[in-house]
N, C-alpha and C positions, 0 to 999 in steps of 0.2 A: 707244476712242471711246465715245460715249453708247450707240450701238446695240449695241456689244459688251458693255457692262456690263448693258444690258437683257437680252441673250440669256443672260448668265450667271446673272442673278437672277430671271428670269421663271419663275413657277410655273404659268402658264396654258398648257396644251398646245393650246388652240384658237386662240390668237393666232399669227400668222405672225411669225417672227423675221427678223433680217437675213439676207441672202444674200451669200455671199462667193465670189469667183472668184480662183483663183491664175493668174497670168499672168507669164511670164518670171521666175519665182522670187519674185514679190511677191504679196501678198494684197490684193485690192481689194474694197470694199464696194459692191454693186450696189443693194441695197434696204435702207433703214433699218428698215422694219417699221412697222406701225401702232401708234400710241399709245406712242411711245418715251418713256421717262422720262429727263429731262435732268439732274436734280439728284442722281444717284447717282454717287458717286466710285468709280472702278475700284480693285479690290484688287490687290495685287502677288502674283499667282499665275499659274502657267502656263496659257495659253489652250488650250482644247479645243473642237472643233466639236460633240462629242457628249457628252451627259450620262452620268453613271455608270450609270444604269438602262437605257441603250440597249444592245440586243444584237441581233446578226444572227440568232441562233437563234430569237428571237421571231417574226421574219418567216417563217422556214422552217417553223415549227410550224403554219402555216395550211394546209399541204398534207398529205395523207396520206402516210405513209412508203412504203406499197406503191405509190402512184402515182408517187412520185419514183423508186423503184427500177425500175419498169417503163419510165420515160422514159429513164433512163440505161443500162438494159440493152440498148438498141438500138444502142449505140456501143461501140467498142473504143478505150480510151485508151492511148496510148503516148507515149514521149518521144523526141525527136530527139537527135542528137549534141550539138547546141547547148544542150539542156536545155529546149527549148520543148515544151509540151504539144500533142499532135496526136491527133485522134480520127478514126476511120473508121467508117462505118455497117456493121452486120452484114448478112449475107445473109438473104434472106427465108426460106430453108430453115432456117437456124440459129434464127431467131426463132420459126418455127412449131414446130420440134423442141423448143425450150425450153418453149413454152407447153403443148404436148401432154404432155410429160414431167412438168410440174408438175401436170397434171390427168389422169394416166394411169389412175387408178382409175375415171374416168368413161367410159372407152372401152367401147362396146357390144360390139364383136367385132373381131378382127384376122384372121379366117379369109379367105384369099385375098389378103392384103396382101403386097407384095414382101418377101422375106426380108432383102435388103440394107438397106432402110430400117428394117425392124423391129429389126434388130440395133443400128442406131444409136440408135433410140428406146429400146431396152432399156438400152443403155449410159448414155444421158443420164438416164434414170430411176434407174438404179443409182447414178450419181454423186451424185444428190440424195437417195440412201438412201430411196427411196420404198418399197422392198420390205421394209424393216425396221419399218415402222409396223404396229401391232397389227391393225387391221381393214382399212384401205385397202390395205395391202401385200399381203395375201392375195388380195384382189379383183383387184388389178393383175397379180399374178403368174399368176393363173389365166387371164387373157386371153392371155398369151403361151404358156403350156403347152398350152392346148387348141388353139392354132393352129399351133405349130411343134414340139411334142413333143421329140424327141431333140436338136434344135438348141439348145433352152434348156439341157438337161442330158442327156448320154448316160451319164455315169458319176458316181456319188456315193459318196464315202468319208466315212463317219461313224464311223470307228473310235475307240472310247473317247470318244465325244461324246454321252453319254446326256443331258446337260443341254440340248444343242442340240435333241435329239429331243423332249424334253418341252416345250420352249418353242416350237418351230416345227413341231409335228407336222402340223398342217393344211397348212402350206406344203410340207412334205416329201411329203405324200400327193398334192399337186397335180402333181408331176412325172410325166410320162408317157413311155413308150417308153424307159425306162432299160435299158441293156444290162449294166451292172455296178453292184452295190450291196454295199457293205461295211458291215456292222453289227457288226463284231467288238468284243468286250469292252464291250458296252453293258448287259449284265445285264437284258435285256428280259423274259425269262420267257415261258411258254406263252400267257398271256392278253393279251399286249400288243396294242394296236390296230394298230400298224404291221405286226406279223407276220400279222395277219388281212388287212391290206391287200395283202400279197404275193400272195394268191390271186385278186385282182381282175383284170379284163381289162386294166386300164391298165398292169399290170406283167407281162403275158404275154411281153413282149420280153426279160425278164431272162435273160441267159446265164451270168453269174457272180454267185453269191450266197454271201457269206461271213458265217456266223453263229457264229463261234468265240466260246466263252465267253459264252453268253447264257442259261444256266440252262434249257436246253431239255430236255424229256423225251419219252417216246414219245407222250404225248397231244398235245404240240405238233406233232410230225411227222405224226401222224394227221390233225390239222386242216389242216395246211399242204398235204398231198398229197391230201386228199379230192376236190377238184375234178378233179385230174388222173386219179385212179384210177377215178372214176365217170363224169365228164362229158367227160373228155379236154380239159379247159380249165384255165387257170391257168399254172403254171410248166412247161408242156410243152416249152418250148425251152431248159430249163436244161442247161448243159454242164459247169459247174464249181460244186461245192458243198463248202463247208467247215463241218463240224459238230464240229470238234475242241474239246476242253476242255468238254464237256457230259456230266458223269458220269452223269446220269440217263437217258441214251439207252442202251437195251439192245438185245438181239438182235431183240426185237419191233419196235422202232422202225426198225431197218435194213430190215426187211421192207417197210415202207411206201415206201422209196426205190426199190424195184424198178420202180416205174411210170415213172421218168425214163429213157426209152429212149435219149434223146440225150445222156445223161450221159457225159462223157469223163474227168473227174477228180473224185475223191472223197477227202475227208480226214475220218476218224472216229477220229483219235488222241485219246486221253484220254477216251474214252467208257466206259460201264460194261458192256462186253460180257462175257458169261459163257463162251461157246464161240467163241473167236476163229477157230479153224480152220474151224468150220462156216460162219461168216459170210464168211470169205475164199472158201471154195468156192462158197457161194451167190451171191456177187456175180460171181464168174467165170463160173459156169454160166448165169445168167439174163440179165445185162446186159453180159457180156464185159469186166468190169473186172479188171485184173491187179494183184496186190499189188506195190507198189514197194519195193525194198530201199534206195533212195536218196531223200532228201527231194526233192519235186517243186518246180519253179520256180513253178508256179501258186499255191502257198500261202505264198510268202515275203513277200507284201504289197509287193513292190517296184514292181509295175506298177499298183497300185490308187491312183487319184487322182480328184479331181473335175474333170470336163471339161465345157465348154459355156459358154453366155452367162452363166449364173448362178454361175460359179465365184467371182467376187468377192462375190456376194450371200451365199453360204454363209460366206465369211470374215467378212463384216459381222455375220452372226448370231452367229458364234463370238466375235467381239470384244465384241458387246453382252452376251453371257452372262458373259464374263470381267470386263467392267466392273461388272456387277451383283454379282459375287462379290468385288470388291475390299474392301468394308467388312469382310467376314468374315476377311480376312487379318490384321487387327489382333488377332484372338482368340489368335494364337500367343503374343503377349507376355503376355496374361492367363493363358494356360495355364502359361507359365514362372513367373509370379508365384505361381500356385496351388501348383506343385511346390515352390517355394522356401519357402513358408510352411507346407508340410506337407499341403496339400489335394490329394487325388487327383482327377484329371479325365481323362475318357476322350478320347483323341485319335483323331479320325476320319482314317485314312490313305486316300489315294487308291488305289483298287483297280486294280492293274496286271494286264495280260493276261499270263498265264503260258502257256508252250508246252504243258506237259502237267500235268494235275492230279496231286497226290502220290498219290492213291488208285489211280490207273490207270497208273502208270509201267510196270507189268509188261507191259501190252499192247504197249508200244513204238510204233514208227512204223507207223501204219495208213493209208497213202495208196495210192490205187488210180488206175489209168490204163488207157486203151485203147491197144493196141499200134499200131494203124494211125493214131493221132493223134500227130503229131510235136511239136505245140506244148506238150503237157502234160508231156513227160519229156525236156526238153533236157539236164538234168544227169545223166540216167540212163546206165548202161552197157548196151549191147545184149547180151543173152544169147542166143546163137544156139542153143545146145543146148536151152534151155528153151522156145524159141519153137516148135519142131517138136512138142514134147509138148503144148503149149497148143493148137495147131491141131488135133491129133488129138482132144484132149479136147472141143473145141468141136463137132467133127463128130459125136462119139459122143453128145454131150448134146443135139443138136438135137431128136431124137424125144422124149426125156424132158422137154425144156424145153416143148415144145408141149403135152404131156400135163399138166404142172404148171400151165401157164397156163390151160388150159381147165377143169381140175378145181378149181383154187384161186381162179380169178377171181371166181366167184360168192360164195365165202365171204369173200374178201379185200375185194372192192369193193362188194358190195351188202349189207352187214350193216345191222342196224337203227341202229347208232350212226352209220354213215356217212350214212345218209339223214337222220338228225336233224341232222347237221352241215350237210348241203347245204340243208336247209330254212331254215337261218339266213342263207344268202347271198341 
């Protein structure tokens, strides 16, 4: 028709074209449009209602993407068995939970808030990976740790995860009321900030501390035990301590451990002790620790794991670190090429945690336990004959023990170096 040809060749978007209505399978012209051209012959080509430049996406761009997402997030879209699209409105609780989790870093405080709702809020924010963000993640995590403490995390295992510690040090320091902390094979050293944080009041609840293979020395033990020896604060509740594979720890460093009166299990295998027999006797006389002939179950790392609301959060941190290290994995092919063409290249191997350092294998297994604590020596064989002798030795040593404590306490706990350390806290 003339109206149809005018619609196909019209270049003015302001003029209204013809209107078509399909009824019973036939197309009818309702309006011819203003100013129709009559002398234009139709061309033989397929008819289309829309021009090539028309796009539905152009209409959708008028709205903000965020506004569209918020409008559709209020509904749950599903399909019936017949294939029809069906939607149902979300509950008010889920809508509010999603909104708060998106803005969790703006929460003022969660103290006094119900734990059941807080756990769901934490899971929702964790699913959105809010705690992995650099600045806002730390601020959001602190709101939960200061309000719920051990519920957020009661046990933290960072064994051989020194990269996670370096990347998320402030987040790790925000955890409070931890009962178990595993820092084995992290090569931290005496001056690391995390070891200094162990003496703070926030970690006074730690009962299991595993510091195997961390390049510790007597100076590190002196700093770590200074608050307990002088102020009776810090790690005073410590029950299990692993200091194995630290060759720089000598007999002097073991003397600082005598302030841990609640200590039930101790592992000093692979340390640089000079007089092993004297150390064994000193531990038995002063804090009642008996040398074990069999490896103890407390130090096999089978029961150490991350537990709490933030368990998946720690895994997200580890995955983020691994993703950041992926580009470095291509360097292996370059190293192989260098070797092929005769160029020498130093290969950095991953440091693995060894059971006993080669220089201190002569000392053997130096694990200690208290006889009246059953949880520390489940694999041990009970020695009836030796137990009577140990009891007699304890009775005889009571008087000497009190004398040593009163005479050595002033020299051991109140030295000038200790006071200098305490002034730094």
